[in-house]
Each structure stands twice: as C-alpha cells, then as structure tokens.
C-alpha positions in Angstrom: 0.0 0.0 0.0 1.4 3.4 -1.0 1.5 6.3 1.4 -1.3 8.0 -0.6 -3.4 4.9 -0.1 -2.7 4.9 3.6 -3.5 8.6 4.0 -6.7 8.4 2.0 -7.9 5.3 3.9 -7.1 6.9 7.3 -9.0 10.1 6.4 -11.9 8.1 5.0 -12.1 6.0 8.2 -11.9 9.0 10.4 -14.7 10.7 8.4 -16.8 7.5 8.8 -16.2 7.3 12.6 -17.2 10.9 13.1 -20.2 10.6 10.8 -21.4 7.4 12.6 -21.0 9.1 15.9 -23.2 12.0 14.8 -20.3 14.5 15.3 -21.2 17.2 12.8 -18.4 19.5 14.2 -15.8 16.8 14.1 -16.7 15.9 10.5 -16.7 19.6 9.4 -13.3 20.0 11.1 -11.9 17.5 8.6 -12.5 20.0 5.8 -10.4 23.0 4.8 -11.9 26.5 5.5 -12.7 27.0 1.8 -13.8 23.4 1.0 -16.2 22.7 -1.8 -18.9 20.1 -0.9 -21.5 18.4 -3.1 -23.5 16.1 -1.0 -26.8 14.3 -1.6 -28.7 17.6 -1.9 -28.8 19.5 -5.2 -27.0 22.6 -4.1 -23.2 22.8 -3.6 -21.9 24.1 -0.2 -18.8 26.1 0.5 -16.8 26.3 3.7 -16.9 24.6 7.1 -20.0 26.5 8.4 -22.2 25.3 5.5 -20.7 21.8 5.8 -21.4 21.6 9.5 -25.0 22.7 9.0 -25.4 20.0 6.4 -24.2 17.3 8.8 -26.3 18.7 11.6 -29.4 17.9 9.5 -28.4 14.2 8.9 -31.0 12.1 10.8 -29.7 10.6 14.1 -28.5 7.0 13.8 -27.8 7.3 10.1 -24.6 5.3 9.5 -22.0 5.0 6.7 -19.8 2.1 5.5 -16.9 3.2 3.3 -14.4 1.3 1.2 -11.8 3.0 -1.0 -11.6 1.8 -4.6 -9.0 4.1 -6.2 -6.4 6.5 -4.8 -4.0 8.8 -6.6 -1.4 11.5 -5.7 -1.2 14.9 -7.4 2.2 16.3 -6.4 3.2 16.4 -2.8 0.3 18.3 -1.3 -2.8 16.6 -2.9 -4.3 13.1 -2.8 -7.5 12.1 -4.6 -9.6 9.1 -4.2 -12.9 7.4 -4.9 -14.8 5.3 -2.4 -17.8 3.1 -2.4 -20.1 4.3 0.3 -23.3 2.8 1.7 -25.5 5.1 3.9 -28.0 3.3 6.1 -30.9 5.4 7.2 -32.6 5.0 10.6 -35.4 2.9 9.0 -32.8 0.5 7.5 -33.0 1.7 3.9 -29.6 1.7 2.3 -28.3 4.2 -0.2 -25.2 3.3 -2.2 -23.1 6.2 -3.6 -19.7 6.9 -4.9 -17.7 9.5 -3.1 -14.8 11.3 -4.6 -12.6 13.4 -2.3 -9.5 15.6 -2.8 -7.3 15.9 0.2 -4.8 18.6 0.6 -2.0 19.2 3.1 -3.3 22.0 5.4 -1.4 23.2 8.4 0.3 19.9 9.1 -2.7 17.7 8.5 -4.6 16.1 5.6 -7.9 17.8 5.2 -10.7 17.5 2.6 -10.8 20.3 0.2 -13.2 18.9 -2.4 -16.0 16.3 -1.7 -18.5 15.0 -4.2 -21.1 12.3 -3.9 -22.7 10.5 -6.9 -25.8 8.5 -6.3 -25.6 4.9 -7.5 -29.3 4.1 -7.4 -31.1 3.8 -10.7 -33.4 6.7 -11.6 -37.1 6.1 -11.1 
C-alpha cells in the first residue's frame, strides 16, 4: 500500500467514525476552511460552516460504511480518491453512492478540500 493509499484510507475511516458518531463539528473540522462540498442535496456548499450545517441535518442513527476503490497522488500536497459508500438510514434503507474526495496538506494535517457524492441508485 502506498503512502497515498494509507493517508486516504485513514482520512476516510476518520470521516466514517465521526459521521457514525453524529459528530457534525468533528466531521466539518476535517474540511479546509474553503472546501467545496457536493452532498446528496442538489446545491453545492462552501466552507466549514455550511458543511457543519449539512451534517447537523443528517438524521440521528444514520450510518455509513466506506471502502476506498481508487487513490492517486497529485504532487506532494494533494491526494485524490474514490470510495464506495453505503449510507444506512434509521429505518434500515440503504443508499449506495460513490464518493470522490480531494485531500490537501493543510497546516500539518490532511484535510478534505473537495467532496462530491454521486448516487448509485437507478433513476425512477
């Protein structure tokens, strides 16, 4: 496993733990101050404040299972990756998505600077 694979996998796992713990502030702290975020809602979000508000609205006991499928490095300060994600809602319904993230070196830590979710469910 390359260092990029290790870093991406560790960040993805930390994001999952914080998400599963309902820790909106902890999740938003994983993002850069000017991050771009495209979640499951139609509008893009910008910055930690909007991202924290998004995670605050996730229903309690929603969980996520994440598995990286592709990781790549862009120079020394950027790591990109794609993961298979399954969100499980409180009623047990599952929603599979693909998540692409771009990580950047930010003040001595790897933070998420770009986040994009693509729904894997067939259109009705």
